Biotite code that builds the C-alpha atoms (Angstrom):
import biotite.structure as struc

atoms = struc.array([
    struc.Atom([-35.667, -151.134, 25.233], chain_id="A", res_id=1, res_name="UNK", atom_name="CA", element="C"),
    struc.Atom([-34.470, -149.763, 28.548], chain_id="A", res_id=2, res_name="UNK", atom_name="CA", element="C"),
    struc.Atom([-31.612, -151.692, 30.086], chain_id="A", res_id=3, res_name="UNK", atom_name="CA", element="C"),
    struc.Atom([-29.860, -151.212, 33.388], chain_id="A", res_id=4, res_name="UNK", atom_name="CA", element="C"),
    struc.Atom([-26.964, -149.756, 31.368], chain_id="A", res_id=5, res_name="UNK", atom_name="CA", element="C"),
    struc.Atom([-29.191, -147.019, 29.871], chain_id="A", res_id=6, res_name="UNK", atom_name="CA", element="C"),
    struc.Atom([-30.278, -145.762, 33.280], chain_id="A", res_id=7, res_name="UNK", atom_name="CA", element="C"),
    struc.Atom([-28.384, -143.013, 35.040], chain_id="A", res_id=8, res_name="UNK", atom_name="CA", element="C"),
    struc.Atom([-26.742, -143.806, 38.365], chain_id="A", res_id=9, res_name="UNK", atom_name="CA", element="C"),
    struc.Atom([-29.497, -141.860, 40.146], chain_id="A", res_id=10, res_name="UNK", atom_name="CA", element="C"),
    struc.Atom([-32.211, -143.796, 38.302], chain_id="A", res_id=11, res_name="UNK", atom_name="CA", element="C"),
    struc.Atom([-30.536, -147.087, 39.234], chain_id="A", res_id=12, res_name="UNK", atom_name="CA", element="C"),
    struc.Atom([-30.369, -145.971, 42.878], chain_id="A", res_id=13, res_name="UNK", atom_name="CA", element="C"),
    struc.Atom([-34.059, -145.027, 42.824], chain_id="A", res_id=14, res_name="UNK", atom_name="CA", element="C"),
    struc.Atom([-35.109, -148.350, 41.327], chain_id="A", res_id=15, res_name="UNK", atom_name="CA", element="C"),
    struc.Atom([-32.893, -150.265, 43.749], chain_id="A", res_id=16, res_name="UNK", atom_name="CA", element="C"),
    struc.Atom([-34.395, -148.373, 46.707], chain_id="A", res_id=17, res_name="UNK", atom_name="CA", element="C"),
    struc.Atom([-37.948, -148.876, 45.429], chain_id="A", res_id=18, res_name="UNK", atom_name="CA", element="C"),
    struc.Atom([-37.287, -152.572, 44.826], chain_id="A", res_id=19, res_name="UNK", atom_name="CA", element="C"),
    struc.Atom([-35.802, -153.030, 48.289], chain_id="A", res_id=20, res_name="UNK", atom_name="CA", element="C"),
    struc.Atom([-38.858, -151.474, 49.990], chain_id="A", res_id=21, res_name="UNK", atom_name="CA", element="C"),
    struc.Atom([-41.911, -152.221, 47.815], chain_id="A", res_id=22, res_name="UNK", atom_name="CA", element="C"),
    struc.Atom([-42.847, -155.357, 49.795], chain_id="A", res_id=23, res_name="UNK", atom_name="CA", element="C"),
    struc.Atom([-43.164, -153.125, 52.872], chain_id="A", res_id=24, res_name="UNK", atom_name="CA", element="C"),
    struc.Atom([-45.304, -150.475, 51.185], chain_id="A", res_id=25, res_name="UNK", atom_name="CA", element="C"),
    struc.Atom([-42.385, -148.281, 50.157], chain_id="A", res_id=26, res_name="UNK", atom_name="CA", element="C"),
    struc.Atom([-39.565, -146.486, 51.893], chain_id="A", res_id=27, res_name="UNK", atom_name="CA", element="C"),
    struc.Atom([-39.776, -144.112, 54.822], chain_id="A", res_id=28, res_name="UNK", atom_name="CA", element="C"),
    struc.Atom([-40.393, -140.475, 53.755], chain_id="A", res_id=29, res_name="UNK", atom_name="CA", element="C"),
    struc.Atom([-37.413, -139.265, 55.796], chain_id="A", res_id=30, res_name="UNK", atom_name="CA", element="C"),
    struc.Atom([-35.131, -141.848, 54.159], chain_id="A", res_id=31, res_name="UNK", atom_name="CA", element="C"),
    struc.Atom([-36.318, -140.746, 50.724], chain_id="A", res_id=32, res_name="UNK", atom_name="CA", element="C"),
    struc.Atom([-35.625, -137.101, 51.550], chain_id="A", res_id=33, res_name="UNK", atom_name="CA", element="C"),
    struc.Atom([-32.180, -137.801, 53.014], chain_id="A", res_id=34, res_name="UNK", atom_name="CA", element="C"),
    struc.Atom([-31.139, -140.264, 50.311], chain_id="A", res_id=35, res_name="UNK", atom_name="CA", element="C"),
    struc.Atom([-32.519, -138.516, 47.227], chain_id="A", res_id=36, res_name="UNK", atom_name="CA", element="C"),
    struc.Atom([-33.203, -134.943, 48.346], chain_id="A", res_id=37, res_name="UNK", atom_name="CA", element="C"),
    struc.Atom([-36.790, -135.011, 47.092], chain_id="A", res_id=38, res_name="UNK", atom_name="CA", element="C"),
    struc.Atom([-40.228, -135.443, 48.615], chain_id="A", res_id=39, res_name="UNK", atom_name="CA", element="C"),
    struc.Atom([-41.887, -138.862, 48.450], chain_id="A", res_id=40, res_name="UNK", atom_name="CA", element="C"),
    struc.Atom([-44.302, -137.481, 45.827], chain_id="A", res_id=41, res_name="UNK", atom_name="CA", element="C"),
    struc.Atom([-41.425, -136.531, 43.520], chain_id="A", res_id=42, res_name="UNK", atom_name="CA", element="C"),
    struc.Atom([-39.564, -139.777, 44.237], chain_id="A", res_id=43, res_name="UNK", atom_name="CA", element="C"),
    struc.Atom([-42.550, -141.984, 43.447], chain_id="A", res_id=44, res_name="UNK", atom_name="CA", element="C"),
    struc.Atom([-43.429, -139.924, 40.363], chain_id="A", res_id=45, res_name="UNK", atom_name="CA", element="C"),
    struc.Atom([-39.918, -140.608, 39.067], chain_id="A", res_id=46, res_name="UNK", atom_name="CA", element="C"),
    struc.Atom([-40.150, -144.279, 40.001], chain_id="A", res_id=47, res_name="UNK", atom_name="CA", element="C"),
    struc.Atom([-43.463, -144.568, 38.120], chain_id="A", res_id=48, res_name="UNK", atom_name="CA", element="C"),
    struc.Atom([-41.819, -143.015, 35.069], chain_id="A", res_id=49, res_name="UNK", atom_name="CA", element="C"),
    struc.Atom([-38.896, -145.443, 35.287], chain_id="A", res_id=50, res_name="UNK", atom_name="CA", element="C"),
    struc.Atom([-41.177, -148.439, 35.746], chain_id="A", res_id=51, res_name="UNK", atom_name="CA", element="C"),
    struc.Atom([-43.336, -147.361, 32.796], chain_id="A", res_id=52, res_name="UNK", atom_name="CA", element="C"),
    struc.Atom([-40.208, -147.771, 30.657], chain_id="A", res_id=53, res_name="UNK", atom_name="CA", element="C"),
    struc.Atom([-40.275, -151.456, 31.723], chain_id="A", res_id=54, res_name="UNK", atom_name="CA", element="C"),
    struc.Atom([-36.652, -152.092, 32.616], chain_id="A", res_id=55, res_name="UNK", atom_name="CA", element="C"),
    struc.Atom([-35.867, -155.755, 31.879], chain_id="A", res_id=56, res_name="UNK", atom_name="CA", element="C"),
    struc.Atom([-33.951, -156.025, 35.154], chain_id="A", res_id=57, res_name="UNK", atom_name="CA", element="C"),
    struc.Atom([-37.360, -156.496, 36.845], chain_id="A", res_id=58, res_name="UNK", atom_name="CA", element="C"),
    struc.Atom([-39.750, -159.396, 36.387], chain_id="A", res_id=59, res_name="UNK", atom_name="CA", element="C"),
    struc.Atom([-43.242, -158.497, 35.169], chain_id="A", res_id=60, res_name="UNK", atom_name="CA", element="C"),
    struc.Atom([-44.772, -159.363, 38.555], chain_id="A", res_id=61, res_name="UNK", atom_name="CA", element="C"),
    struc.Atom([-42.212, -157.266, 40.458], chain_id="A", res_id=62, res_name="UNK", atom_name="CA", element="C"),
    struc.Atom([-42.665, -154.411, 38.006], chain_id="A", res_id=63, res_name="UNK", atom_name="CA", element="C"),
    struc.Atom([-46.438, -154.466, 38.504], chain_id="A", res_id=64, res_name="UNK", atom_name="CA", element="C"),
    struc.Atom([-46.196, -154.656, 42.301], chain_id="A", res_id=65, res_name="UNK", atom_name="CA", element="C"),
    struc.Atom([-43.660, -151.827, 42.456], chain_id="A", res_id=66, res_name="UNK", atom_name="CA", element="C"),
    struc.Atom([-45.816, -149.698, 40.150], chain_id="A", res_id=67, res_name="UNK", atom_name="CA", element="C"),
    struc.Atom([-48.845, -150.201, 42.427], chain_id="A", res_id=68, res_name="UNK", atom_name="CA", element="C"),
    struc.Atom([-46.834, -149.160, 45.494], chain_id="A", res_id=69, res_name="UNK", atom_name="CA", element="C"),
    struc.Atom([-45.506, -146.091, 43.668], chain_id="A", res_id=70, res_name="UNK", atom_name="CA", element="C"),
    struc.Atom([-49.021, -145.086, 42.602], chain_id="A", res_id=71, res_name="UNK", atom_name="CA", element="C"),
    struc.Atom([-50.419, -145.599, 46.100], chain_id="A", res_id=72, res_name="UNK", atom_name="CA", element="C"),
    struc.Atom([-47.625, -143.667, 47.764], chain_id="A", res_id=73, res_name="UNK", atom_name="CA", element="C"),
    struc.Atom([-47.798, -140.793, 45.282], chain_id="A", res_id=74, res_name="UNK", atom_name="CA", element="C"),
    struc.Atom([-51.572, -140.587, 45.689], chain_id="A", res_id=75, res_name="UNK", atom_name="CA", element="C"),
    struc.Atom([-51.217, -140.566, 49.475], chain_id="A", res_id=76, res_name="UNK", atom_name="CA", element="C"),
    struc.Atom([-48.631, -137.747, 49.517], chain_id="A", res_id=77, res_name="UNK", atom_name="CA", element="C"),
])
């Protein structure tokens, strides 16, 4: 099982960012680039991967909502 402790610092930062912004449809592309140095497509691909590992630090409903945002944003890139 994936725990917050098994995530790298970068993975934790990505999940924290995604969790902070998912209610608003995701973070701003410029913020993603400046904060993580990757395009939104890459960022949301990584977030999808992390969410697929089902970190227990997220409730099932939050996990599902964040996954939908990540999929939508990656598809729209």
